[in-house]
N, C-alpha and C positions, 0 to 999 in steps of 0.2 A: 381385119384391117390390112390395107396394102402397106408396102414398105414406105411409101411416101407419107401415109397417114401415121404410121408408127413413129417416123422421125419427127414429124410435126408435133405429135403428142409428147415426144421425149423432151422437147424444149418449151413446152407450154405449161401454164398454170404454176409458175414458180414465184418465189417471194424474196429471193436475194439472201444476203448474209448480213453480218453486223459491221458497223463502221470500224470497230476495233480490228476485225480480221482483215478488212481491206487495207487498213493502215499498216498492219504487220506485213502484208504482201507487198506493199509499196516500198518497204525498206530493203527488199531483196535485190532489185536491180542496182541501187547505189552500192550495196555491199559487194555484189559481184564485180562491179566496175573497180571498186577499191582493191579487191583481191587481185584482179588482173594487173592493175598498175603496180602493186607491191611485188608481185611475182616478176614483172619485167625489171623492176629496180633491183631485186635480189639477183636476177640473172646477170645484170650489169656488174654488181658487186663481185660476183664469182668469176666472170669471164672478161670483164673490162670492155665489153662491147654489147650493143643491143642484139636482140634476136634477128638474125639475118636471113633465115629460111622462111619463105612465104608459106610453105606447107605447115611448118611448125607454128607459125604465127596464126594461121587460120584455125588450126586444130586447138591451140591454146584459147583463142578468142571464143570459139564455139563451145568448148567444154566449160569455160568459166563464165562467159557472159550469157549463154543461151540455155545450155543443158540444165543448170540448176532450176531455171524457171519452168522447164518442162516437167521436171520431177515434182516441184512444189505445187503445181496445179493439178497433179494427178495422184500418184501413189503416196506422195509425202504430204498431201493436203491435211490429213488428220493431225499432223504435228507442225502445222504451219507457224504456230507461235514460238516453237523452239528453234526453227531454222535460222532466223536472224541472229540469235545468240551464238549458234554454232559457227555461222559465217564470221561474225564479229570476233569470236575467239580465234578463229583461224587467221584472220587479218592481223590481230594483235600478235600472234605468234610469228608471222612473217616480218612484221615491223620490228619486233624485238631482235630477230635474227639479223635484219639489215643494220640496226643500230649497233649491235655487238661485233659485226664483221666488217665495219668500214675500214678502209685503208688508213694506215697510220697518219699520213700527211693530211688526210681530210678530216681527221677527228677534231672536234671542237666541243666545248662544254655545252650542255643542254641549254643553259641560260643564254649563251651567245647565239645559239641556233634559233631560240624562241624570239630573241630581239631582232635577229636578221629576218625572221619570218614575218614579224609584224610590220617591218619597214619595207618589205619587198614590194616591188611594183610589177604589175601583171600586164600582159599584152592587151592593150586597149581595143584592138581591132576585132576581137572575137570573145564570145562568152561560151565556152565549151558546154556548160550545163544545158543551154538551150538546144544545141545540136544533139546531145545525148538524150535529152528528154524526148525530142521528136522521134529519134530512132527507136528508143525503147518502147514508146507507145505503139509504133508500127510493129515491132517484134512481138510484144505482148498480145496485140490484136491478132496478128497472124497465127500465133499459137492457139489462141482461144477459139477462133472461128472454125478450126478443125477439131480441136480437142473436145469442144462442147458436144460433138456427136458421138463421143465414146463414153461408156459408163464410168470410166475412171475419173472423168472430170466431174467434180461435185456439182450437183444440181443447184446448190445455193450460189455458185459462181456465175451461172448463166443469167441471161436477162430476165428481170422480173416481169410478170404479166402486166400488172397495173401499178401497184405500189411496192416499193422495196429497193434495196441497194445491192444489186449484183455487180460482180467484178466487170462483166461485159457492159453493163449500163455505164459505168465510169469510163470505159474505153471509148465510147461514142463521144462523150463530152470532152475527153482528153484530146481526141483528134481535132476537135474544134479549137481547143486551147492552143495546141501546138501549131496549128496553121496561123492563128492570129499573131503568134510571137514572131513570125517572119513575113508578115504581110507587107505589101508595097509602101503603105503609109509609114511604116517604121524604118524602111530602108532609104527613105528620102534624106538627103543631107540637110541638116537643120537650117543652114544659112543660104540655101540655094532656092532661088525663086522659080517655082514651077506652076504651070496652069492648075487651077483648083481641081479639075476633073481628070488630071493625068493618071492618078492611081486607079480611078474607075475605068478608064480606057484600057489600062493594062490588065485589070481584073477581068474585063469582058473578054479579052483575048486569051487570058490564061485559064479560064474556067471551061473552055469548050472541050478539053479532054475529059473533064469530070462529067460533063453532060453526055458526051459520047459513050463513056464507060457506063453511065447510068442507063442509057438506052440499050447498050449492048447486054448489060446484065438482065434488064427486063425481058428482052427478046429471047435470050438464051434460057432463062429460068422458065418462061412460059412454054417455049418450044419443046423442051425435054421433060416438062412436068416435074421440075426439081422441087424438093420440099421447101416451103417457106412459111414464115410465121406472119400471117396477114395483119395481126394487131400490132406488129412492130412499126411499120410505116404505112401500111395500106396495101391495096391490090396492085397498083402500078408504081408506087413510089419506092425509092431506096436511098441509102445514105449518100451516094454520089450526087443525087439531085439536091439533097439537103445542104451538103457542103458547098456546092456551086452557088446556090441561091443565097446562102448566108454570106458568102464572101462578096457577092455583088451588092446585096443590101447594105452591108457594113461599109463598103467603099463609097456608096452613095451618101450615106449618113455622115461619114467622116469627111466627105468633100463639102458638106454644108456646115457641119459643126466642127469646132476645133478638136483635134485628137487628144489634147491634154485634158479634155473634159469628157472623154469617152466613158469614164466610170459613171458619170451622171446620166448619160444616155442609157447605159446598161441597167442602172438601178431603176430609172423611170419606166423602161420597157418591161422589166421583169415584174415590178410591182403592179403596173397597170394590167398586165396579162393575168397575174394572180387574182386581182380584183374581179376581172371578167370571169375567171373560172369559179370564183367563190360566190359571186352575186348574180350570175346569169345562168342560163341553161347550157352554156358552152361546154362545161365539163361532161354533162350528161350526153351531149351530142358526140363528143370525142369518144367516150367510153361505150356508148350504146347505139349510136347512129341516130338518124333523123326520126325513125319511128320507135325508138327505144328498144328495138329487138335486134340490134346489130345489123342493120340493113347496109347494103353496099350499092345503093342505086345512085347513079350520077357520079361525076368525077370527084366532086368535093366530098361526098359521102364515102366513096370508095377509098379515098386517100386522106381521110380527115386527120389521122395521127401524124402523117408526114408533113402535111401542109400547115397545120396549126402549131405543131411543135417548133416550127421555124422561129416563132417569137422568142421562145426560151433559148434556143441555140444562138440566135442573134445577140441576145443579152450576154451570153457567155463569151461570145466572140469579142464584143465591144469591151467587156471588162478585161479580157485577156490582152487586147491591144493596149489598154492602160497599163497592165502589168509589164508588158514588153517594153513600153516606153520608159517606165520607171527603171527597169533593169539596164537598159542601154545608157542611162544617165548616171549610173553608179560610178564612183571614183575607181580608177584602175589600180587599186592597191589592195593588199591583203586586209589592212585595217579598215578600209572602206567597205569591203565585202563582209567583214565580220559584223560591221554595223548594219549592213543590209540584211543579214540573217536575223538580227534582232527585230528589224522592221517587219520581215516576213513572218516571224513568230507572232507579232502583234496582229498582223492581218489575219493570220490563221485563227487566233482567238476570237476576233470579231466575226469572222465568217462562221465559226463554230457556234457562237452565241446566236447569230442570225438563223442558222439552221435549226437549232433547238427551239427558238421562239416560233419559227414558221411551222414546225411540226406540232408544237403544242397548241397554236392558235388557228392554224389553217388546215393543213393536211400533210401526210407523209410524203417522202420523196417519190416522184413518179417520172421515169424517163418517157413513158408513153405520153404524158401531158407536157413534159418539159416545164414543170411549174417552178415557182420561186424556190422551194426547198431543194429541188434538183439542181438549179443553178448554183445555189450556195454550196451544196455538197460537192459538185464538180470543181468549182473554183478552189474550195478549201483543200481538197485532196490533190489537185494539180499543183497548187502552190507548195503543198507539203512535199510532193515528189521532187519538184524543182529545187526546193531548199535542201533536200537530201543530196541532190547532185552537186549543188554549190559547195556543200560541206565536204563531200567526197573530193572534189577538185582541190579544195584548200588543204585537205589532209595529204593529198598526193604532192602538192607544192611543198609542204613541210618535209615530206619524205625525200623529195628531190634535193632539198637543201642539205640533207644528211650525206648524200652521195653526189658530189659535184660532177657534172658532165653527163649524167644519165638523163633520159628523156622518156616521156610516156605519151603515146598518141592520144589525141582528143582530150588533152589536159592543158591547163593554162601554162603558157610559156612565161618565164621570168625575164624582165628587161632591166637595163641599168637604171638606177635611180638618177634623176636629172641633176641632183645637187651633190652627187658623190662621185669621187674618182674610182672607187672600187666597184666591182661588178659581182655582187654576191650571188645572184641567181642566174647569171648568163648561161645559156645553153652552150655546151662545149662542142656539140656536133656541127660539122660544116653543113652548108646549105644542101649539098647533094645528098648527104647522109640523112638529113632531116626529111627531104622529099621521099627518100626510099623508106624511111621509118613510117611516114604517114600512109604509104601504100600498104604497109603491113598492119592494117587495122580494119577490122570488120565493121566498126561503127562508121568510119569514113566511107567504106564501100557502100553500105546501105544508105547513108545520107546522100550520096551522089545520085542515087536512082530510087528515091523513096516511093514514088508513085508506081514504078515498075515492080518494086518489091511487093507492094500491097496487091497489085494486080495479079502477079504470079501466085501469091498466096491464095487468092480467091479462085483462080483457075485450078490450082492443084487441089484445093479443098473440094471443089466440085468433082474432080476426077476421082479422088479417093472415095467420096461418098457414092459415086456411081459404081465403082469397082469392088468396094468392100462393104460387108455388113458390119458397120461400125457399132451398132447397138449391142451386138452379142460378142464383141471382141474381148479377148483375155488381156490381162495387164501387160504381159511381156510383148505381145503382138502390138498393142496400142503404143507402148513406148518406142518400139522399133519403127513403126509407121510415122509417129510424130517426129522422131529424131531424123529419119531419112527425109521427110518432107521439109523440115526446117534447114537441114544441112544442104540440100539441093538448092533451095532458094538463096541461102547465104553464099554458097559456092558460086552461083551465077553472078551475084552482086560483086563478089570478090574478084572474079575474073574480069568483069567489065571495068572495075576500078583500077586493077593492075594495068589494064590496057588503055586507061584514061578515056573510056567510052561513056558518054552521058546521053542516054536516050530521052532527050528533052529538046523539043524544037518549037516551043510556044512561048 
């Protein structure tokens, strides 16, 4: 077998992992974020000021926010269920240290702090959990697209061939979910009259970079005979095309139907598509081609997975728009978000029940088909990760109340309650200091140029695969390559952010 055939075989005929293992892995990014925030607060307790060195900030963010994920999906994957408990214990130790080492004048009883926490009002202009969710989906995807070519990345985490729940299968759906949370339809002001198709016009203009990237990837892959898994999207299709068409189709539907009923559209589309899969020959066509022997004759036959899975991804996108709309309408208070977490828990239970029912009565989860179980699975785990990030933000808000004047990048800011003269959670840093602090944040840096980050990850992944025999790499070499790859990408984003450069002109 040629090197190309070896690498294609290396990522083929896989069946995924368990839902429990994926859930355990999803708890790691929020715990890393919590650990980073508590370390910054502890630094403030000891030194009376935030971290002021950009080099130290970048190193801290990379070592705490990114490096643990690299280890957990490679050499530490056999103990993945223990890692969340280790990180949680470490965070508890830092929190205990913060609580015991507060300055004398800042000390208050725990009951007072809890009461103050429940009544605290949060910055209504932003929801940090959404930003962090989108950034971490990008980071995890960037890690996986290169790590999957190394033997240290468990085969059960890679994309399943037909049925199964691989970590990378979830990443595809999470990308759709994250894009829907910031779509133009949600950024419209609620009381501003706008033309019905204004969002569609903006989407038409904004998706051309995705289409360009899709064409560029297609041409580059074919020209250098880069290894690819045909059953993933087809011969000519790729995820850039899927993302672009899903966004356009969703904008068209939301221009016709009210966006607060997006969940009904999503449910109708997913159920109708599943009925077609179950009652017609559509599923056989997707899995085996028009002649039943995996033919690839004609454009539709050659790209059947990519084209027909659009229905499932569109359902995920529309349901995610509904979730984003619900999040934006939450009360800007701690008490309101604690109630929101309870609602999210109920939604998770319903989606979990739907998933079990679909798998029992219809078929297992299939990313290749983008069937109803796949939609339910993606939405459930995306909401779970989002709930974890909201919970992390609230935990950091509580920690900031223990140490007045400290601040954590990409975390909720506290604002003065409108009916009170006191300012329990007001940030004590001046505006200039706050701007400087926001620059010292890897999450903000990646968020500012997310598409560039993903594009660089794809280019560097291709370069590594061309230059390195990934399949036969040893563990130490693999970890060095993955860390260097991610650090270079993060460093570029960090430099661009520090210089306030946004490479977006559409």
